[in-house]
Each structure stands twice: as C-alpha cells, then as structure tokens.
C-alpha positions in Angstrom: 29.1 -198.1 -40.8 29.2 -201.0 -43.1 28.9 -202.2 -46.7 26.0 -203.9 -48.3 26.7 -206.6 -50.8 23.5 -208.0 -52.4 21.7 -209.1 -55.5 18.1 -210.2 -56.1 16.0 -211.9 -58.7 12.3 -212.2 -59.5 11.1 -215.8 -58.7 8.0 -217.7 -59.8 8.3 -220.5 -57.3 8.7 -220.8 -53.5 12.3 -221.7 -52.9 11.9 -222.5 -49.2 12.3 -226.3 -49.6 15.4 -225.9 -51.8 17.0 -223.5 -49.3 16.3 -225.9 -46.3 17.6 -228.9 -48.3 20.8 -227.1 -48.9 21.3 -226.6 -45.1 19.6 -223.2 -44.8 18.2 -222.2 -41.4 14.9 -220.4 -41.2 15.3 -217.1 -39.2 11.8 -215.8 -39.2 9.1 -213.9 -41.1 8.3 -210.2 -40.8 6.3 -207.4 -42.4 8.4 -204.5 -43.5 7.4 -201.0 -44.5 10.1 -198.9 -46.1 9.5 -195.2 -46.4 12.0 -193.4 -48.8 12.6 -189.7 -48.5 13.5 -187.0 -50.9 16.2 -184.5 -49.8 15.1 -180.9 -50.0 18.2 -179.9 -52.1 19.8 -183.1 -53.4 18.5 -185.6 -55.9 19.1 -189.1 -54.5 18.3 -190.7 -57.9 21.0 -188.7 -59.6 23.5 -189.2 -56.8 22.7 -192.9 -56.6 21.9 -192.7 -52.9 18.9 -193.7 -50.7 17.6 -192.5 -47.4 14.9 -194.6 -45.8 13.0 -195.4 -42.6 12.2 -199.1 -42.2 9.4 -200.0 -39.8 9.3 -203.7 -38.7 6.7 -204.2 -36.0 7.9 -202.1 -33.0 11.4 -201.7 -34.5 12.4 -198.7 -36.7 15.7 -198.3 -38.5 17.0 -195.3 -40.4 19.3 -196.3 -43.3 21.5 -194.3 -45.6 22.8 -196.1 -48.7 25.7 -194.6 -50.6 26.6 -194.8 -54.3 27.2 -198.2 -55.8 30.7 -199.5 -56.1 30.1 -202.5 -58.4 28.1 -203.5 -61.5 27.6 -207.3 -61.0 26.7 -207.1 -57.3 25.1 -204.2 -55.5 28.0 -203.1 -53.2 27.6 -199.8 -51.4 28.1 -198.1 -48.1 25.3 -198.6 -45.7 24.8 -196.8 -42.4 21.9 -197.9 -40.1 20.6 -196.5 -36.8 17.7 -197.9 -34.8 15.3 -195.2 -33.4 12.5 -195.4 -30.8 9.9 -193.1 -32.3 9.4 -193.3 -36.1 6.5 -190.8 -36.1 8.6 -188.2 -34.3 11.5 -188.8 -36.7 9.2 -188.3 -39.7 7.9 -185.1 -38.2 11.5 -183.8 -37.7 12.4 -184.7 -41.3 9.3 -183.0 -42.7 10.1 -179.8 -40.7 13.6 -179.9 -42.2 12.2 -180.1 -45.8 12.4 -183.8 -46.5 9.4 -185.3 -48.2 8.1 -188.9 -48.3 8.8 -190.1 -51.8 7.8 -193.8 -51.9 6.6 -196.5 -49.5 7.3 -200.1 -50.2 5.6 -202.9 -48.2 6.7 -206.5 -48.2 6.4 -209.8 -46.4 9.9 -211.1 -45.9 11.0 -214.7 -44.9 14.7 -214.8 -43.9 17.1 -217.8 -44.0 20.8 -218.2 -43.2 23.0 -220.4 -45.5 26.8 -220.4 -45.5 26.9 -216.9 -43.9 24.6 -215.5 -46.6 21.2 -214.0 -45.6 18.6 -215.2 -48.1 15.3 -213.3 -48.1 12.1 -214.5 -49.9 10.1 -211.3 -50.4 6.6 -210.7 -51.5 6.6 -207.0 -52.5 3.3 -205.2 -52.8 2.9 -204.1 -56.4 6.0 -205.9 -57.7 5.7 -209.6 -57.0 8.0 -212.3 -55.5 11.7 -212.1 -55.2 14.8 -213.7 -53.7 17.4 -211.4 -52.2 20.8 -212.7 -51.2 23.0 -210.5 -49.0 26.3 -210.9 -47.3 29.3 -211.6 -49.5 30.8 -213.1 -52.6 29.4 -216.6 -51.8 26.0 -215.3 -52.7 26.7 -215.9 -56.5 27.6 -219.5 -55.7 24.4 -220.0 -53.7 22.3 -218.3 -56.3 23.7 -220.7 -58.9 23.0 -223.8 -56.7 19.4 -222.5 -56.3 19.0 -222.2 -60.1 18.8 -218.4 -60.0 20.3 -216.9 -63.1 18.5 -213.6 -63.6 20.2 -211.7 -60.8 19.9 -207.9 -60.7 21.3 -205.1 -58.6 18.2 -203.0 -59.1 16.5 -202.0 -55.8 12.8 -202.4 -55.1 12.7 -198.6 -55.1 14.1 -198.5 -58.6 11.7 -201.1 -59.8 8.7 -199.2 -58.3 9.9 -195.9 -59.9 10.3 -197.7 -63.3 6.8 -199.2 -63.0 5.3 -195.8 -62.6 6.9 -194.2 -65.6 
C-alpha cells in the first residue's frame, strides 16, 4: 500500500532533450492499456476512486486508487497487485457484476530525474502529456522544464469530459 503523488500537463513539444540535459535518465518506452471498471453498487466517480487493470506487454497490474487528499497535487492512496492472467481476472470481475467502463491506451516514455518519475505520454484520443510522479520536488522540476499548466485531472476524467 502506498501513496501516489503526481501532476500532469498537456504538452505541445517533445521534452526529451530538456529532461536529458537536466540530468534525467531514460528508463524505457512501453505501450499501456488501462481498463477501468464500474463497481456493481458503488459509483467511483462520486466517491473519487478508481479501479483499473493495466496491461503492459506480458505484465498485468490491478490498481485501486482512493479519494484525493490534496488540491494542487494529486495525492491519494494507491494499492497495486501484479497478476498473471488478465483475461481470467476480467472474467471473474464480470461474474461479480463489475463492468468495463473505459479503456485508455497510451505510449509512455519514462525518465528518472531527482527521484521523480517523468512520463511523456501519447494518449489515444487526448494527445501528448507530461506526467510527473514521486514527491514534492515534482513542482520544482515542472517549473525548470517550463511547465506551468499542471493539472491533477486523470486521463480517465479527461476522457469522460470529452464524451459529454
């Protein structure tokens, strides 16, 4: 069990060179598919929670995200568990009354800079973003990168807004 501390911003330029010049280290690139589920008797939008399955190649991770604790940074409880068989897990959830609500696909390039994970994301249907995660230093790094339009809104919230 841990806490997630993050913020993100829409970006128009590729920030790779800036991150590397600041001393960032490239960690890798991956394709992620996030499947968000609706609870059969609880509205996660109203309770400010999220329940998702992330599929990354052969790796699958179940994540529960609790209610936000802060306004200027997204700080919330986060519990993650790796599973071996995502199809079987989805089958179990559906038998229990859970329904797939949204699927978000993205290409993610990850960097590490001063203990902060920096992700450059190309999100299908939304565009390009920078996401900073890890701690209070993320605001300082965002400022050094020239990022001023930070938001705590999740990709899921952005997708939901775009459909209404």
